[in-house]
C-alpha positions in Angstrom: 4.1 11.5 -11.7 4.5 13.8 -8.7 1.5 15.2 -7.0 0.4 18.8 -7.3 1.8 20.9 -4.4 -1.5 22.5 -3.6 -3.3 20.6 -0.8 -6.5 18.8 -1.6 -9.9 20.7 -0.8 -12.1 19.6 2.0 -14.3 18.0 -0.6 -11.4 16.0 -2.3 -10.4 14.6 1.1 -14.1 13.7 1.9 -14.8 11.9 -1.3 -11.4 10.0 -1.2 -11.8 8.9 2.4 -15.4 7.7 1.8 -14.4 5.7 -1.3 -11.2 4.1 0.2 -12.7 1.2 2.2 -15.1 0.1 -0.6 -12.3 0.0 -3.1 -10.1 -2.3 -1.2 -13.1 -4.6 -0.1 -14.1 -4.9 -3.7 -11.1 -7.0 -4.8 -10.5 -8.6 -1.4 -14.1 -10.0 -1.6 -13.7 -11.1 -5.2 -10.5 -13.1 -4.3 -12.4 -14.7 -1.5 -14.5 -16.5 -3.9 -11.7 -17.9 -6.0 -10.6 -21.3 -5.0 -7.0 -20.7 -6.3 -6.6 -17.7 -3.9 -7.2 -19.7 -0.7 -4.6 -22.1 -2.0 -2.0 -19.4 -2.8 -2.6 -17.6 0.5 -2.2 -20.7 2.6 1.2 -21.3 0.7 2.2 -17.6 1.4 1.6 -18.0 5.1 3.5 -21.2 5.3 6.4 -19.7 3.6 6.6 -16.8 6.1 5.6 -18.2 9.3 6.2 -21.4 11.5 3.4 -24.1 11.5 0.4 -23.3 13.9 1.1 -19.6 13.9 -1.9 -17.6 14.7 -1.9 -14.3 12.8 -3.6 -11.2 14.2 -5.9 -9.1 11.9 -3.1 -6.5 11.1 -0.4 -9.3 10.1 -3.0 -11.2 8.2 -3.9 -8.0 6.3 -0.3 -7.6 5.3 0.0 -11.1 4.0 -3.0 -10.6 1.9 -1.4 -7.6 0.3 1.7 -9.6 -0.5 -0.1 -12.4 -1.9 -2.2 -10.2 -4.1 0.2 -7.7 -5.2 3.6 -9.5 -5.2 2.8 -13.3 -5.8 2.1 -14.4 -9.4 -0.1 -16.6 -11.3 0.2 -17.1 -15.1 3.4 -14.7 -14.9 1.6 -11.8 -13.6 0.4 -10.6 -10.0 -2.9 -11.6 -8.6 -4.1 -8.1 -8.8 -3.5 -8.0 -12.5 -5.6 -11.3 -12.8 -8.3 -9.6 -10.9 -8.2 -6.6 -13.3 -8.5 -8.9 -16.2 -11.1 -11.3 -15.1 -13.3 -9.7 -12.3 -16.7 -8.4 -13.4 -15.8 -4.8 -13.6 -17.6 -2.3 -15.8 -15.3 -0.1 -18.0 -14.8 2.7 -15.5 -13.9 0.4 -12.7 -11.5 -1.6 -14.9 -9.8 1.7 -16.0 -9.5 2.8 -12.4 -8.0 -0.6 -11.0 -5.9 -0.6 -14.2 -4.1 2.5 -12.8 -3.7 0.8 -9.5 -2.1 -2.2 -11.3 0.4 0.1 -13.1 1.1 2.7 -10.4 0.8 1.2 -7.0 3.9 1.3 -4.8 5.1 0.0 -1.7 7.8 1.9 0.2 9.0 4.2 3.0 7.4 7.6 3.1 8.6 10.5 5.1 5.7 12.6 6.6 6.2 16.2 5.6 2.8 17.6 6.7 -0.1 16.3 8.6 -3.8 17.0 7.9 -5.7 16.0 11.0 -8.5 13.5 10.6 -7.9 13.5 6.7 -4.3 12.3 5.7 -0.6 13.2 5.2 1.6 14.8 2.8 4.7 12.4 2.3 7.9 12.1 0.4 8.8 8.7 -1.1 12.3 8.0 0.3 13.1 5.8 -2.7 12.1 8.0 -5.7 11.7 11.5 -3.9 8.3 12.0 -5.3 5.8 13.6 -2.9 2.1 12.5 -2.3 -1.1 13.4 -0.6 -2.5 10.3 1.1 -6.0 10.1 2.4 -5.6 8.0 5.6 -7.6 9.2 8.6 -6.2 6.7 11.1 -2.7 7.7 10.4 -3.4 11.4 10.4 -4.7 11.2 14.1 -1.3 9.9 15.4 1.3 11.2 12.8 3.9 13.6 13.3 6.1 15.4 10.9 9.4 13.6 10.6 8.1 10.1 11.2 8.0 7.3 8.5 5.0 5.6 7.1 5.7 2.1 5.6 3.0 0.8 3.3 1.4 0.4 -0.1 -0.2 3.3 -1.9 -2.6 3.5 -4.9 -3.7 6.6 -7.1 -7.4 7.7 -6.5 -7.2 11.0 -8.3 -4.6 12.9 -9.9 -3.9 14.6 -6.5 -4.8 12.1 -3.8 -3.5 8.6 -3.3 -4.9 6.1 -0.8 -3.2 3.4 1.6 -4.1 0.0 0.7 -4.8 -1.8 3.9 -2.9 -0.9 7.0 0.3 1.1 6.9 2.9 0.8 9.5 3.7 4.0 11.4 7.3 4.5 12.6 7.7 7.5 14.9 11.4 7.4 15.0 13.9 6.5 12.3 17.4 7.5 10.9 16.1 9.1 7.7 19.6 9.7 6.1 20.7 6.1 6.9 17.3 4.8 5.4 17.8 6.9 2.1 21.3 5.4 1.9 20.0 2.0 2.3 17.4 2.6 -0.3 19.9 4.0 -2.8 22.3 1.0 -2.2 19.4 -1.4 -2.9 18.8 0.1 -6.3 15.2 -1.2 -6.2 12.1 -0.8 -4.1 11.9 -2.6 -0.8 9.7 -5.6 -0.8 6.9 -5.9 1.6 7.9 -8.3 4.4 5.6 -8.8 7.4 8.1 -10.6 9.6 10.5 -7.8 9.6 7.9 -5.1 9.5 10.9 -2.8 8.3 12.9 -4.5 5.5 15.3 -3.8 3.0 16.9 -6.3 0.5 20.4 -7.4 1.3 23.1 -7.3 -1.3 
C-alpha cells in the first residue's frame, strides 16, 4: 500500500530512527547463534566471491542481507525461519511478520530530503512512494538521485532501510525504468555488481 502523502511528524521520525538499529540487530544476533546460519553464509560468500576474498563491513552487510532475505531453508527464506522459530512475543512476531510479507529490495528515486531524518522516494519498479527513516542517507542525498536497498515497514507511514543502502548520485532514470519494466520482476540483490538487473 502506498504511503500517506503527508510527511511524518518530528516525533514519528524520532521514534522510527531510534527503533531502527535495534530491530535489525535483533534478528542478526539471533542468526549468529544458529549453527546452520554460519554454514549458509559461508556458502553464499563462496558462491559470490573468489577464494580468500576479504570483505569490508559494507559488503559483508550486503551478503548477510542476501543470505537472510533471499536464500532458503525448508522451502522458505531464512527470515521466515526467524519469524517462525525465534523467541518473540506476540507483538514482536506480528511486527516481523509484516517485514516478511512486505519487505522489498529495489531502486528508489529520491523525491524529497528531510535532513538528518530521512527521504521520500518513489519505487521505480512499482511506482509506489515511501517515507524512509535513514539519517545517514539524508545527510548526503539529493533530489533526483537513486537509493538502492532493502526496505521494511515500521508504521503505516514510515519505512526503514534494512542495513546499508547504496546511494547513486547520477543515473539515467528513464533507462532504469525501462529496464525494470522489461525485467517484469523485482531486481535481485547482488553485491558484486552493486547495481544489478536480471538479464533476459
